[in-house]
KOLVO-176210 format. One record per residue (C-alpha): residue in three letters; x, y, z. Coordinates in steps of 0.001 Angstrom, whole numbers, padded with zeros to 6 digits. Layout:
<sites>
  rest       c1       c2       c3
   ala        X        Y        Z
...
</sites>
This chain:
<sites>
  rest       c1       c2       c3
   met  -005384  -014925   133122
   gly  -004347  -012737   130262
   lys  -006500  -013334   126734
   arg  -005281  -015921   124359
   arg  -004731  -014370   120789
   arg  -005678  -016432   118099
   tyr  -004176  -016561   114203
   cys  -006022  -017620   111455
   leu  -004487  -020592   109243
   asp  -004689  -018228   106075
   asp  -002124  -015609   107907
   leu   000187  -018714   108567
   lys   000149  -019495   105102
   ala   000506  -015589   103599
   pro   003280  -015785   100964
   arg   006425  -014191   101007
   cys   007845  -011513   098667
   his   009936  -012909   096049
   leu   011630  -011790   092613
   asn   010474  -012359   088974
   lys   013418  -010552   087471
   gln   016575  -009768   088901
   leu   018706  -006561   088456
   leu   021128  -007200   085556
   asp   024888  -005826   084645
   val   024511  -003039   082429
   arg   027648  -001921   080242
   val   026879   001623   078782
   leu   029208   004399   077286
   lys   029793   007669   079408
   gly   027153   010271   078300
   glu   024242   007830   077374
   pro   021491   006636   079388
   ala   021666   003887   081629
   glu   018280   001723   083536
   leu   018787  -001042   086322
   ser   015408  -002605   086435
   cys   013938  -005453   089064
   thr   010187  -007212   089059
   val   009222  -008308   092715
   ser   005684  -010461   093247
   lys   004234  -008457   095258
   asp   002902  -004692   094344
   asp   003135  -003136   098029
   val   006782  -003474   098394
   thr   008588  -000425   099092
   gly   012025  -000418   098034
   thr   015237   000675   098796
   trp   018093   001386   096641
   phe   021780   001194   097606
   lys   025351   002051   095412
   asp   028626   000564   096643
   gly   026582  -000201   100072
   leu   025900   003326   100777
   lys   021560   004343   100682
   leu   021056   006592   097719
   thr   018589   009445   097550
   ser   017579   011092   094641
   met   020021   013439   093222
   asp   020556   015462   089433
   gly   020128   012689   086800
   val   019177   009670   088918
   phe   015634   008818   089386
   phe   013890   006025   090957
   glu   010649   004735   089417
   lys   007925   002088   090588
   glu   005544   000805   088209
   gly   003467  -001873   089327
   leu   005887  -004455   090352
   val   008765  -003137   088414
   his   011340  -001216   090324
   lys   013852   001299   088156
   leu   016823   003005   088595
   ile   017117   005547   085730
   ile   020279   007683   085090
   asp   019758   010287   082612
   lys   023566   010677   081350
   val   026067   008519   082702
   glu   029346   009941   084360
   asp   032404   007939   085810
   ile   031242   008521   089378
   his   028015   006393   088079
   ala   029986   003309   088130
   gly   030006   000686   090719
   lys   027790  -002100   092316
   tyr   024050  -001347   092955
   arg   021630  -003038   095474
   phe   017549  -003230   095432
   glu   016222  -004080   098927
   gly   012646  -004623   099520
   gly   010979  -006696   102252
   asp   012225  -010073   102334
   ile   014093  -009752   098863
   lys   017603  -008289   097476
   thr   018882  -008175   094151
   ala   022472  -006395   092900
   ala   023952  -005781   089566
   ser   026895  -003654   088427
   ile   026793  -000537   086008
   phe   030283  -000595   084049
   val   030991   002635   082280
   glu   032846   002691   079094
   asp   034827   005663   077854
   pro   036491   004721   074379
   pro   038886   007137   072654
   lys   036724   009447   070618
   val   037467   012346   068017
   asp   035412   015353   067204
   lys   033146   014237   064687
   val   033950   017620   061782
   leu   037736   017036   062465
   leu   037319   013086   062180
   lys   035902   013475   058367
   asn   038176   015968   057746
   leu   041355   014005   058357
   thr   039702   010963   056699
   ser   038174   012517   053602
   val   040743   015372   052646
   pro   044375   014623   052061
   thr   047219   016615   054451
   val   049149   018206   051493
   ala   052462   019641   052105
   lys   055454   021227   050068
   ala   058925   019394   050130
   gly   061177   020750   053020
   glu   057963   022144   055128
   lys   057093   021153   058297
   val   054366   018888   059141
   lys   052379   018651   062268
   ile   049090   016757   062440
   lys   047411   017244   065472
   ile   044534   015008   066714
   pro   042855   015942   069975
   phe   040861   012841   071819
   glu   038878   011988   074604
   gly   038380   008755   076740
   arg   039155   006994   079893
   leu   043144   007527   080882
   pro   045300   006090   079792
   val   044934   006219   076439
   arg   047620   004476   074163
   ala   048514   006352   070781
   thr   050158   004915   068078
   trp   050856   006135   064624
   leu   051622   003448   061505
   lys   052570   004357   058120
   asp   052061   001730   055317
   arg   051300  -000625   058466
   met   054369  -000389   060369
   glu   054551   001512   063563
   leu   056349   004903   062925
   ala   059288   005516   065336
   asp   060960   008930   066462
   asp   064119   009776   064267
   thr   065973   013052   063325
   arg   063336   013841   061393
   ile   059752   012449   062564
   arg   058465   012748   066185
   val   055202   011362   067662
   asp   054185   013550   070669
   lys   051356   012528   073341
   thr   049389   013813   075910
   glu   046423   013189   077940
   thr   044454   014758   075519
   cys   046217   015037   072007
   thr   048611   012996   069784
   met   050400   014656   067464
   leu   052878   013726   064121
   ser   055532   016479   063492
   ile   057979   015849   060595
   ser   060419   018625   060899
   ser   061394   018526   056993
   ser   058951   016670   054804
   glu   060240   014677   051701
   arg   058701   012778   048683
   lys   059119   009236   050539
   asp   056911   010616   053535
   cys   053789   010450   051236
   gly   051498   007371   052108
   asp   048800   006237   054045
   tyr   048940   006741   057716
   lys   046783   005171   060458
   val   046581   006672   064130
   arg   045202   004178   066663
   leu   044001   004868   069893
   lys   043371   002084   072395
   asn   042177   002643   076021
   asp   040427  -000330   078323
   ser   037166   000295   076741
   gly   038058   000066   072973
   val   039958   001180   070043
   leu   039507   003960   067592
   glu   041524   003837   064390
   ile   041887   006826   061860
   asn   043012   006245   058738
   leu   044420   009134   057188
   lys   046699   010592   054133
   leu   049978   012521   053620
   val   050868   013888   050352
   val   054343   015756   049942
   ile   054751   017757   046557
   asp   058197   018584   045464
   lys   059855   019377   041971
   pro   060041   016381   039566
   gln   062933   014356   039300
   pro   065261   014196   036348
   pro   064288   012507   033421
   ala   065353   008964   033191
   gly   068057   007887   031263
   pro   070557   007804   029286
   ile   069792   010488   026300
   lys   069450   007880   023291
   ile   070883   009854   020060
   val   067810   008676   017558
   glu   069531   010227   014194
   ser   073065   012353   013891
   ser   073917   014069   010515
   ala   075815   017258   009452
   asn   072485   019101   009762
   asp   070724   017950   012520
   ile   070476   015890   015573
   thr   067513   014142   017365
   ile   067752   013189   020992
   gln   065149   010830   023142
   trp   064837   010543   026870
   lys   062295   009051   029100
   pro   059770   010575   031656
   pro   061211   010968   035116
   lys   060297   008247   037645
   asp   058858   010508   040172
   asp   056855   013415   038865
   gly   057279   015610   042281
   gly   053369   014686   042918
   lys   052223   017290   040357
   pro   051545   016545   036896
   leu   054476   017475   034564
   gln   054391   020527   032043
   ser   057318   020247   029760
   tyr   060991   019598   029218
   ile   063165   022346   028786
   val   066268   021011   026554
   glu   069932   022572   026462
   arg   072902   022272   024530
   gln   076581   023014   025182
   gln   079389   023006   022370
   val   082342   020948   023663
   gly   085240   022872   024841
   lys   083145   026027   026202
   asn   080983   026582   029132
   asp   077987   027964   028445
   trp   074494   026231   027905
   glu   072163   027354   025399
   thr   068630   026679   025634
   leu   066663   025205   022240
   gly   063356   024927   023171
   glu   060634   023274   025208
   thr   058550   020553   024599
   pro   055021   019222   026013
   arg   054876   016511   028446
   ser   053920   013793   026160
   cys   056811   014305   024091
   thr   060395   012948   024717
   thr   062279   013905   021634
   phe   063766   016408   020430
   thr   065523   017577   016972
   thr   067621   020573   016651
   asn   069423   021887   013197
   lys   071333   024228   015552
   val   074750   022115   014660
   glu   077686   022742   012177
   gln   079374   019500   010743
   asp   081896   017775   012623
   met   081635   019664   015966
   ser   080849   017639   019327
   tyr   078040   018821   021616
   tyr   076750   017737   024815
   phe   072811   018059   025493
   arg   070569   017999   028823
   val   067262   017703   029982
   arg   065152   019137   032681
   ala   061333   018301   033624
   val   059319   020867   034888
   asn   056080   020999   037154
   ala   054326   023776   038445
   glu   056657   022986   041879
   gly   059676   023905   039560
   thr   062261   022457   037596
   ser   064043   018977   038122
   asp   067727   018900   038501
   ala   069350   017826   034697
   leu   069790   014649   032702
   glu   072988   015231   030656
   ser   074114   013187   027314
   asp   077532   011561   026525
   glu   079411   013468   023669
   val   077548   013785   020298
   lys   079453   014335   016970
   ala   077454   015799   013919
   val   078629   014081   011018
   ser   077368   013761   007572
   lys   075979   009901   007210
   ala   076891   009505   003186
   ser   076726   005577   002938
   pro   073093   003602   002211
   gly   070982   002551   004933
   ala   070073  -001484   005325
   pro   068272  -002957   002924
   asp   065226  -005338   004204
   pro   066395  -009129   004573
   pro   066799  -010867   001425
   glu   064355  -013805   000360
   ile   065031  -017117  -000892
   val   064582  -017843  -004669
   ser   065425  -021156  -004600
   ala   067511  -024111  -002977
   ser   069183  -027484  -004223
   arg   072256  -029115  -003171
   asp   074455  -027533  -005437
   ser   073060  -023437  -005346
   ile   071129  -021370  -003544
   thr   069567  -018271  -005024
   ile   068348  -015216  -003091
   ser   067228  -011751  -004010
   trp   066830  -008268  -002553
   lys   065431  -004902  -002616
   ala   067076  -001382  -002979
   pro   067585  -000081   000673
   arg   065552   003346   001498
   lys   068035   005076   002155
   thr   070620   005749  -000322
   gly   072828   007893   001052
   ser   074509   011060  -000762
   ser   075439   009249  -004065
   arg   073788   006210  -005726
   ile   074043   002800  -005305
   val   076854   001399  -007235
   gly   076227  -002416  -005913
   tyr   075663  -004886  -003098
   ile   077852  -007468  -001116
   val   076506  -010497   000143
   gln   077725  -012374   003023
   lys   076695  -015838   004539
   arg   077135  -017915   007512
   lys   076305  -021285   009247
   lys   072921  -021357   011021
   gly   073818  -021291   014581
   thr   077100  -019195   014157
   thr   078424  -015769   014714
   thr   080750  -014929   011995
   trp   080069  -013720   008403
   leu   081612  -014417   005636
   pro   081737  -013046   001963
   val   080387  -014559  -000535
   asn   081530  -011709  -003161
   asn   084308  -009072  -002947
   val   083478  -007134  -005838
   pro   079725  -005483  -005616
   thr   077605  -006876  -007831
   ala   075063  -004516  -009346
   asp   072490  -006965  -009986
   lys   069881  -007568  -006573
   lys   069989  -011412  -007277
   leu   072844  -013736  -006867
   lys   073174  -017333  -007403
   met   075625  -018839  -004882
   thr   077323  -022316  -005525
   asn   080427  -022675  -003073
   leu   077980  -024572  -000082
   lys   078028  -027505   001555
   lys   075473  -030286   000808
   gly   073312  -030308   003756
   leu   074218  -027741   006146
   gln   071874  -024808   006684
   tyr   072615  -021004   005316
   glu   071756  -017332   006534
   phe   072242  -014493   004253
   arg   072599  -010599   004641
   val   073132  -007791   002031
   ala   074774  -004381   002210
   ala   074568  -001541  -000294
   val   077415   000081  -001605
   asn   077971   003982  -002843
   ala   080835   006542  -003137
   ala   081072   006821   000562
   gly   081828   003124   001154
   ile   079849  -000169   002332
   gly   076355   000929   004228
   asp   074974  -000882   007121
   ala   074014  -004770   006436
   ser   070572  -006388   006245
   glu   068853  -008485   008661
   pro   069919  -012174   007956
   ser   067493  -014020   006002
   leu   065497  -016952   007010
   pro   067428  -019971   007196
   val   067285  -022371   004450
   phe   069120  -025732   003827
   ala   071735  -026645   000762
   arg   069535  -029920  -000319
   asp   067146  -030540  -003404
   ser   063721  -029351  -002798
   met   061276  -031246  -000866
   lys   058238  -032574  -002011
   ser   054991  -029910  -001172
   pro   053203  -031334   001856
   gly   049728  -032820   001151
   gln   046273  -031786   001700
   val   045329  -031797   005892
   gln   042814  -034272   007011
   asp   039182  -033985   008535
   leu   039000  -030175   008235
   lys   036118  -029067   010585
   val   034783  -026317   012952
   ser   034734  -027507   016395
   ser   033138  -024426   017925
   ser   031860  -020949   016607
   asp   030016  -017813   018174
   ser   028852  -014323   016561
   thr   032414  -013306   016206
   ser   034713  -016158   015598
   val   035415  -020001   014119
   thr   037510  -022311   015736
   leu   038845  -024836   013303
   thr   040623  -028415   013859
   trp   042130  -030367   011336
   lys   044850  -033307   010921
   arg   048017  -033666   009651
   pro   048711  -034983   006053
   glu   049325  -038723   005242
   ala   052525  -039490   006276
   asn   053661  -040465   002357
   asp   051949  -037287   001240
   gly   054848  -034962   001752
   ser   057116  -034824   004627
   asp   058601  -032527   007274
   val   055776  -030389   008086
   lys   057028  -027378   009657
   gly   053751  -025781   010124
   tyr   050065  -024624   008686
   glu   048657  -021237   007771
   val   044781  -020486   007514
   glu   043350  -018268   005086
   met   039594  -016678   004779
   arg   037449  -014713   002308
   ser   033565  -013643   003002
   ser   030897  -014919   000061
   asn   031013  -011447  -001561
   asn   035028  -011085  -001705
   pro   036774  -013251  -004178
   asn   040364  -012167  -002544
   trp   041607  -014646   000165
   thr   043319  -013012   003296
   lys   045842  -014547   005532
   cys   045234  -015158   009058
   asn   048252  -015751   010537
   ser   051808  -014336   010244
   leu   053444  -016825   011538
   pro   053024  -020628   011074
   ile   050643  -022540   013057
   glu   052451  -025539   014547
   val   049383  -027114   016234
   thr   046187  -028323   014394
   ala   043964  -025858   015409
   tyr   043463  -022411   015175
   thr   040524  -019644   016004
   val   039576  -016964   013271
   lys   038214  -013802   015141
   gly   036992  -010363   014296
   leu   034356  -012214   011834
   gln   030799  -010284   011092
   ala   027270  -011715   012429
   lys   025114  -013714   009843
   glu   027649  -013779   007512
   ile   028795  -016778   005349
   tyr   032748  -017160   005218
   phe   034987  -019704   003072
   leu   037816  -021134   005032
   arg   041327  -023204   004023
   val   044098  -024425   005558
   arg   047479  -025486   003824
   ala   050077  -027425   005428
   leu   053819  -025979   005024
   asn   057732  -027270   004664
   asp   060351  -026110   003205
   ser   059477  -026498  -000239
   gly   056660  -024076   000400
   pro   052483  -024374   001046
   gly   050819  -027725   000253
   glu   047163  -028417  -001418
   ala   044382  -026203   000354
   ala   041439  -028130   002513
   glu   038152  -025637   002047
   leu   035259  -025343   003963
   glu   032385  -023187   004375
   ala   031210  -021786   007763
   cys   027872  -019641   008392
   ile   028252  -017212   011605
   glu   025849  -017099   013981
   ala   023727  -014477   015161
   ala   024711  -012104   018007
   pro   023499  -013056   021251
   pro   020986  -010570   022835
   val   023317  -008227   025121
   val   023141  -008524   028468
   pro   024420  -005953   030917
   pro   027442  -006861   033050
   arg   025922  -007994   036465
   leu   027940  -009284   039696
   leu   025739  -012487   041066
   ile   026450  -011820   044880
   asp   024566  -014132   047205
   asp   025403  -015173   050477
   thr   028467  -017217   049581
   val   030277  -014100   048798
   lys   031380  -012572   051684
   ser   032326  -008761   051915
   phe   034736  -009273   054814
   leu   037148  -012369   055035
   ile   039561  -012931   057710
   ile   042530  -015647   056627
   lys   045398  -016882   058502
   ala   048588  -016015   057141
   gly   050311  -018752   055231
   asn   046833  -019727   053818
   thr   045099  -019280   050431
   ile   042848  -016272   049435
   arg   040407  -017758   046777
   val   037581  -015904   045978
   asn   034993  -016727   043333
   ile   032943  -014288   042308
   pro   030360  -015270   040019
   phe   028383  -012715   036986
   glu   026451  -013021   034149
   ala   027055  -010662   030937
   ser   026883  -010814   027000
   pro   029123  -010223   025168
   asp   031935  -011127   027822
   pro   032897  -007755   029683
   val   036563  -006735   030681
   val   036995  -007995   034307
   thr   039256  -005893   036095
   trp   040913  -006607   039879
   leu   042387  -004110   042411
   lys   043462  -003682   045399
   asp   043333  -000651   047492
   gly   042308   001081   043900
   leu   046013  -000145   042649
   pro   046626  -003292   040240
   leu   046898  -006150   041897
   pro   050571  -007538   042907
   asn   052354  -009996   041047
   arg   051897  -013135   043726
   ala   047722  -012440   042949
   thr   046606  -014565   039888
   val   042851  -013775   038416
   asn   041017  -016509   036504
   thr   037857  -015568   034371
   glu   036005  -018446   032697
   asp   032484  -019904   032519
   gly   030633  -016859   034015
   thr   033054  -016904   037140
   thr   036113  -014614   037946
   gln   038564  -016100   040517
   leu   041076  -014403   042443
   leu   043901  -016781   043949
   ile   046643  -015666   046248
   gly   048765  -018686   047783
   ala   050461  -018736   051174
   ala   048871  -015165   052552
   glu   050965  -012247   053742
   phe   049811  -009472   056158
   ala   050861  -007221   053060
   asp   047641  -009002   051499
   ser   045336  -007295   053610
   gly   043159  -004686   052127
   ile   040140  -003651   050410
   tyr   039902  -005733   047056
   thr   037760  -004503   044094
   val   036312  -006433   040919
   glu   035254  -004665   038228
   leu   032740  -005721   035020
   gln   032829  -003305   032035
   asn   031385  -003989   028434
   gly   031635  -002136   024985
   leu   029146   000182   025528
   gly   030575   001450   028715
   lys   027973  -000489   031587
   arg   030121  -000972   034640
   glu   029733  -002726   037794
   thr   031987  -003288   040665
   phe   032036  -004985   044155
   ser   034362  -004868   047057
   phe   035517  -006537   050122
   gln   037831  -006888   052550
   val   040415  -009419   053383
   gln   042266  -009137   056800
   val   045329  -011463   056714
   thr   045833  -012523   060581
   asp   047422  -015260   062819
   ile   047520  -016381   066274
   pro   049148  -013443   068282
   gln   052634  -013790   069443
   pro   052968  -013993   073574
   pro   053280  -011091   075283
   gly   056493  -009670   076834
   pro   057744  -009839   080373
   ile   055579  -009280   082929
   gln   056443  -006840   085952
   leu   054395  -006766   089010
   glu   054182  -003593   091382
   glu   052013  -002676   094767
   asn   050841   000749   093790
   val   048103   000805   096052
   pro   048387  -000986   099289
   asn   047132  -005094   099337
   thr   046977  -005074   095410
   val   049283  -005855   093076
   thr   049417  -004222   089415
   val   050149  -006621   086500
   thr   052169  -004760   083552
   trp   053653  -006692   080194
   glu   055511  -005655   076993
   pro   052598  -005682   074287
   ser   052776  -008946   071761
   ala   054214  -007918   068399
   ser   051458  -009112   066859
   glu   050087  -005552   067868
   lys   051705  -004212   064564
   trp   049364  -005743   062264
   glu   046243  -007198   064554
   asn   043378  -004662   065250
   asn   041419  -006553   067306
   leu   044073  -008231   069771
   tyr   042987  -008356   073700
   tyr   044758  -009958   076690
   thr   043625  -012371   079477
   val   045138  -012217   082737
   leu   045294  -015663   084990
   lys   046296  -016103   088335
   arg   047235  -019353   090657
   glu   048293  -019739   094273
   ser   050917  -022403   094006
   gln   053566  -023292   091772
   lys   051377  -026442   091137
   gly   047793  -024903   091323
   leu   045184  -024445   088913
   trp   045463  -021332   086324
   gln   042028  -019107   087351
   leu   040796  -016318   085021
   val   040784  -013125   086674
   gly   041029  -010552   084018
   asp   039450  -010481   080265
   leu   039356  -008325   077242
   ile   041745  -005969   078155
   tyr   042893  -003916   075403
   thr   045849  -001888   077549
   thr   048779  -003599   078734
   lys   048241  -003077   082837
   phe   045663  -004964   085160
   thr   045052  -004334   088499
   phe   044187  -007473   090698
   thr   042545  -006710   094313
   lys   041592  -009576   096227
   leu   044712  -010627   097736
   ile   045158  -013002   100922
   pro   048139  -011618   103129
   gly   050480  -014480   103473
   arg   049915  -016402   100233
   asp   052246  -016742   097137
   tyr   050519  -015363   093548
   tyr   051819  -016554   090240
   phe   050018  -014372   087465
   arg   050171  -015296   083464
   val   049335  -013441   080357
   val   048022  -014364   077292
   ala   047122  -012357   074122
   lys   044395  -013056   071880
   asn   042042  -012750   068694
   ser   039716  -014214   066784
   leu   041965  -017069   065748
   gly   042942  -018197   068988
   ala   045455  -017565   071808
   ser   049146  -016972   072142
   gly   051723  -018908   074270
   pro   051646  -017795   077939
   ser   054023  -015042   079521
   asp   054470  -016210   083380
   thr   055802  -014537   086140
   val   059110  -015825   087334
   gln   059170  -015368   091449
   pro   055923  -015068   093291
   trp   054158  -011954   094761
   lys   053454  -012125   098600
   ile   051572  -009535   100922
   arg   052997  -010728   104629
   lys   050271  -011231   107518
   pro   050176  -007785   109433
   lys   051130  -008563   113017
   ala   048790  -005958   114400
   glu   048162  -005986   118393
   phe   045239  -005030   119672
   gln   044837  -003439   123636
   val   041302  -003109   124926
   lys   041393  -001189   127954
   gln   039061  -002655   129786
   pro   036852  -000640   132424
   lys   037146  -001326   136170
   tyr   034141  -002072   138103
   arg   034334  -002210   141802
   gly   033184  -005330   143610
   val   031940  -007422   140368
   asn   033669  -010306   138443
   gln   033294  -009384   135231
   asn   034981  -013064   134181
   gln   033241  -015204   131858
   pro   033778  -018802   130319
   pro   033332  -018845   126205
   arg   030142  -019020   124792
   phe   028704  -018764   120776
   leu   026790  -015340   120653
   val   026340  -016482   116981
   pro   026979  -019977   115829
   leu   028288  -021451   112745
   lys   025492  -022022   109788
   pro   026096  -025190   107340
   his   027231  -023585   103438
   val   026163  -025381   100498
   val   028376  -023716   097603
   thr   029361  -024774   093659
   thr   032782  -025805   092769
   gly   035334  -023231   092414
   ser   033402  -020050   094416
   glu   034546  -018627   097791
   cys   033130  -019646   100874
   arg   033199  -017711   104325
   met   031818  -019377   107432
   ser   031741  -016617   110452
   cys   030501  -016524   114274
   ala   030070  -014573   116951
   val   032247  -015440   120253
   gly   031755  -013862   124051
   gly   033732  -014630   126796
   his   036350  -013075   129469
   pro   039245  -013050   129160
   pro   039045  -013041   125509
   pro   039008  -016922   124281
   lys   041367  -018123   121990
   ile   039949  -019292   118748
   thr   041267  -022656   116498
   trp   039257  -024264   113802
   tyr   039388  -027422   112559
   lys   037765  -029635   109631
   asp   037494  -033355   110580
   ser   039346  -032836   114065
   arg   042148  -031546   111995
   asp   043784  -028140   113082
   leu   043877  -025531   110505
   ser   045744  -022916   112050
   asn   049036  -023763   109987
   asp   047377  -024987   106547
   pro   047857  -022254   103817
   asn   045036  -023170   101954
   tyr   042726  -021277   104919
   phe   042778  -017904   105423
   cys   041416  -016815   109320
   thr   040198  -013852   110923
   asn   039085  -012906   114486
   asn   038039  -009352   114897
   phe   037166  -008451   118280
   gly   034795  -011407   118507
   val   033721  -012222   115077
   cys   035660  -014953   113815
   ser   035895  -016056   110187
   leu   037223  -018814   108070
   val   037862  -018027   104413
   val   037884  -021227   102074
   leu   038770  -019601   098296
   gly   038328  -021796   095296
   val   036377  -024946   096539
   thr   037121  -028150   095173
   lys   035839  -031658   096756
   gln   038573  -031775   099268
   asp   037297  -029217   101266
   val   034106  -030910   101653
   gly   033366  -032268   105358
   glu   032529  -031011   108910
   tyr   033870  -027727   110186
   lys   034767  -027046   114290
   val   035835  -023822   115679
   glu   036812  -024063   119194
   ala   036679  -020763   121750
   thr   039008  -021440   125193
   asn   039903  -019256   127883
   glu   040456  -020004   131797
   leu   037041  -020393   132769
   gly   036350  -022921   129813
   arg   036079  -024065   126416
   ala   032864  -023859   123686
   phe   032535  -025640   120320
   ser   030313  -024867   117171
   lys   029923  -026996   114054
   ala   029187  -026602   110580
   ser   029389  -028675   107306
   leu   030431  -027755   104006
   thr   028557  -029202   100972
   ile   029248  -028792   097338
   lys   026153  -028396   095125
   asp   025823  -030831   092457
   ser   026205  -028532   089075
   thr   023924  -030780   086835
   leu   020897  -029870   089037
</sites>
């Protein structure tokens, strides 16, 4: 008898090697290093690395390391060829993970800095070409935008793109081409945005008209104009003024004025002659077209100028007396008298009071209607005729004078600081004067006996703030009520001004509640509160992209907080906002933040399906219209295998408009759906109209059997490898396989719970030279049960059974 071998109990219980840490997927930028590592439980494990099913050997830039229990695969510099699925095998363990090589668009750093920091400058009419070479995984989609709108080719502007560069060409540049441009490079690895500025310089536009005649006389003519609306991108240097006598063809240059002066006086005129004038603006690029005037005649204005408005001396129900002063310009001869006119308040017709000029500067009028309100004006007369009339007097009633109003009540200081005092009071008593028309406030310092009026027009409310006072000074203040008869009795008080508070430089109180980047949904309100401290109160300035805020924006600053408010945000409100504090000493502090106005994306356009590679489908679609304003837009692709089935995610974070799906099973109908997404949510879907199907191949296999003489090769069916039970999770794929022998080759039939699956489209059966498989895609509760495979030929039949169970996801 042979010797029996004895086994030790410890040998039977020797622990198997297992994984302490599996391989994990890695995403890495092209050109960067990458590392895959796993940890096993035993130090004596010798591992082997595979890529896409092929065994790896040492090669340039790829290294294998073992540090104790840790096995590593290291790639010094990742290239496209390194992308794929890697597997580590050692002893009883297997673990796999993928390396995804990201290659987003890139532009040379020096070129990028030059493009973004230095504007591109061109002269009007010149060709402009801005070429940007780039690298990155193809395809790269290049989009040019100006002022947030995508550029489209026209007769002047053309956008070209190759696989390595994009170029903007403008055949003949114009001033309207100036502005901020954005180049957006996008591929399936990411997005690169380049902001650049184009400046087109030109000669200025003509000065803004019309040309006004400020003064015209027999000796000189003074004209005035406005600066051009566009200086051509270069500072104005001067204006050229020319003159042409009516009836002649030649223009005569009269002179130039500096850019800050928009008036010109010439004495090169002759009395009673008519002229045209024209003005041109000049900058470093040239001279503008001319702004021309209407015909101007040089005439002597000998009549007097207009006096100041007449003043009301007295008024009663029977008469009104007015007075006036002589005009500043008397004309070419002395003034011999004045003509007075009147009109009823609210009418436009002036009526003469005296037909013969009065030499006096005072006139009493009696032909008036009691109770009506009148206005008066005066014109001076000399040998040349009647001069210009004055502005109207203050309106006055033809009625007996009223009683002066009484003293205001309860005059007091409601608040004060180092430079101002706020007064409040109450109206005079009802029986102490009537028809109060307003109030006047006067002030004087303790060392000045003269009163100074604080308001030029009557105050209609019973409060007033006196500003511009000196700290630590004593002031006397008084208030009087006013009516048609004049001011009433004054109420007076004394006020001591506080010492000025210590100067606190302006400082913005930025904390976690103040965000530097805001995403606002279109239509919502933009409301930003910025707290600060400063003494005295600083000047607060808000800017958007370095320019004043649009009219839609409002700013409110009080109690140490300044607020920006924009109702119903629009896409144009996106940009960099800056708040600036500055005090009188020149101390300044700023804070900037970015606002991105966005919205839930609009749906993608129609979907097209193509079979570019056999047994795959390439899904392409028109981009969502939201790509014009949304920088972080991406797409998600879903599929289902019947019109009423559940949608399953097959592609996410797609930054292009193309996706290829490879896991197709012949004979099935596939429907696809594309959704656009951003940080606010998902758009409505874009679905395929017709299903996509790859027909089952009808392959015929002919195996030439070897001929053996005298030996019968026929055999009944038998299972070389039987079915095994499967435990899977809901939604996963299950593949049941077995190996069958027999001659003639047996016919294979699959059953589930005794139901023939041959014609069920939810199951996919294969038989490759005796290796038989049943594939269940997307396992559901309905797929749980007992499966049986039957092999039959003319010599007999054989069976193999196995169960399919769904694992409880809560365990």
